[in-house]
N, C-alpha and C positions, 0 to 999 in steps of 0.2 A: 558307844562309838564302834563300827563295823570294823573288823579286821581285815587288812589285807597284806599280802606277802608281797615283798619287790626283792628286786636284785636275783642273785644266784639261785635263792631256793623259791623264787615263784612258779607256779606250774604254767605248764606249756603242753599244746597240743604237737602229739607226733603222729605220722603217718602209719597207719595200720600194717604190721608186719605181716598180717595175714594175707593181704594182698587182695581182699576181696569186698565187693559192695554188700549192704545188709541185705539180708533176706526179704524178697516183696510178698506182699499178701494180696491175693486177687480180688478185685473189687467185688461188692455186693452183687450178687447175680450174674458175676462175669468169670472168666478165665484167666489165665497166664500162660503162654507159650514163650519159652526161651531157647536161642541158640549160642552156641560158643561156651558153653560152660565148662568146668575142669572138674570132673566127678563130682557135680553137684554144686561146685562154687562158684560164685557170681564174679568171676575175675573180669580183668579189664579187657574190653570188648565184648562182653556178654551183651547180647541184644535180646529184649522181652517184648512182647506183642500182646497187648489187652485184647480180648473178646466180651462178647455178650453170651448168655444163655438164650436159648430159643425163646422168641416173643419179648426178647428185652434186646434196648440198643444203648449206643453210649450218647451222654448228654452231649450236644452240638459245642464245639470246641475244647472236649477235654482230651486229655492226653492218652493216646492209643498205643504208642510206641516210647520205650526208652532205651538207655545204653549205658552201662557201668563204664564211668571215666576212670582213667587211671590216676590222673591227678586228684588226689584225697581219696580216692575210689568211693565217689558220688555218683549216683544214676543223675541221668540229664533234667529229670523233671524234680529233682531234690533239690529242696533249697531251704533257707531259714524259716519261710513260711510254712515249708512242707518238709520238717526233717526226716520223718519216718518214711518219707518216698510213697505216700497214700495215693491210690487212685481213686476218682470221682465213683460212685456207684452207678450201674446200668440202671436205665429206666425201663418200666414196662411199656410195653405198646399196647395201645387201646385201638380197637376198630373203628375208624370213622363211620359217623352215620352214612356219610356220602362222599363220594370221590368222583370228581367229574373233571374232563378235559375240554375245554371250550375251544373252537377254532374258527377263523373266519379267514376267507379266500375272495380275491376278484377275479372274475373270467370276464376277459374282453370280448362280450358277445351280447346280442340281441336276445335273452331269452328269459324265462320266467315271469312272461307277459300276462299269464292266464293260469287258472288253476290247473289246468291239464299238464301244463309245461313244468309247473311247481311239484305236481305228484311224480312226473316221470323222472325229474333231476333227483329227487328224493330216493327212487327206487334205484337209479344208477350210482349215486351216492353209497347207499349202503353195499352194493354189490361190488364196487370199488375199491372201498376200505377192507371188506372181508376177503375178497377174492384175489384182487390184483395186488393189493399191499400186502396180504395175507397178515393182518394184524390178529395176533395170537387169542388174544382174548373174545373177540368176535368170533373167530372160528370155534372155540371150545364152550361158547355160551357165558362167560364171565362178565363180558361187557354188552353194552347195546348202545345203538346210534338213536338219540334222539333230539328233540326240538330243533329240527332241521328248518330253516327258514331261508328263502330265496326271495331277493329283491331286485327289480332291475331298474336302474335311471338312466345315467349314459354308462354303464356297464353292470353285469351281475356281481352282486354280493350274495355270498352263500356262507351261512354260519349252520354249525352244527354241533353237538356235544357227544362225547364219547364217555358213555358212564358205567363206572365199575359197579358190579352187583354182587358179585361173591369173592371169597378170599381176599377181604378187605385189607390184611395186613401185607398182602403180596404189593412192594413197590414199584415190582419191574412192569407190569401189566401196562399201566398209562403210561410208564415212562418208554415203553417200545412203540407203543402207540404215537406217542408225540415223536420220536425219532422217526419213524416211517413217514408221518404225514409231512416233517419238515423236510426230510430227504426228497421227497416225490416232489413236494411244491418247488423248492430250489434247482431240482434237475429238469424242470419240465416236464415231467410225466405225472403230474397229478391230473389226468385226464378221463373226464366222464365220457362213456359212449350211452347215448340215448337214442333207442330204437323205437320209433313209432309203428305199432303191429298194425294200424288201419290204413298206414298209407299202401298204395299199390306197390310203388317201388319202396322195399324195406331197405332204405339208405339210413345209417346211423348218423346222427347229430352228434359231433365231439366237441366237449367244451374244455378247455385247459384254463388251470389256474395261472396268473402271472407269477413268475419266479420270485417276485418281492414283495408280495402280498400277504404272507401269512401274519395272521396274529393269533396268539395263544394264551388262554388263563387257566393255571390250574386251581381248584376248588376243591378244599376239604373242609367237611362239616365236623365240629367236635362239640361234645356236651359241655354243659356249664361246669366251670372246675377244670377243663382240660386245654390244652393249648397243642398246636401243630408242631410236630419235630420230624422234618424228613418224610413228610407225606404221610404221616400218621399220627394219631393221638397221644399225649401221655399227659398224666396228672400234673398239677402246678406243683413244682418243689415246695416243701416246707418252708413258712415265712414269705410266700408268695400268694399272689390270685389272680383270676382271670379278669 
C-alpha cells in the first residue's frame, strides 16, 4: 500500500520566491536572444527569441518566441508536456536540385500566330523581366528565363519559367521575382514592347497582360529522403519518411 500524506502535513507547491523563470537552453543548431532580464535573471516580462545558425532554419510551426509570465513564473511555451521549456531543434537546409517560378498571363491581342512573332515576344519578355522589372537574379545571372510558350486562340496565352541556377539556399531571389511580376500584372504595367527591325516604319507593337490573368506555381525539387520546407529541402525527421 502506497503512502499518501493528507491534512495539514500534505506537501503543496508554492510560488518561487526567487521571482524568475527557469533558464532556457538554446535549441540544437540554434541561438537565443533575450530582453528584459534583471542582471541575467529571467524575471517576469523577459522576452526571448529563438534563431538558427547559418544554413539552418526552424521547423514549420515551432515556437520561436517566448515570454516569462509572472503567474507561477512559467514561460509561455512551458507546460506539462514541456516542463523544461525545451525548443525544437533547428534543421539543416539542403540546396534543392531545382527551383522554378512558373507563370502564365493572358494578353488580349492577336499575336503569336507564326514562328517569327513567337521569337520576337520571347526576346521582348526577357528584356522586360530583366530591364523593366529589374528582377535582381536575372540581372546578376543567378536566374534565367526559359520554357517560353506563346499560343494564340481568342487571346494570347504566354507562359514562362524563371529558374534559379545559383545560391540555391537563397529564398529571396524567386520571391522577389514573383512579387515584381505579380505587382506589374495587377497594375497593368506588364507591357512588352516589340520592335520589328525589318519594317520600314519601326513602330513598336505593345502587348499588355490582363490585370486579372496571372497564374503562378512554385516548383522545388528535392532528393529522395528530403521534403520541402519554406522553399528549400530538409531531411525527413527521425521516425518519418518521404
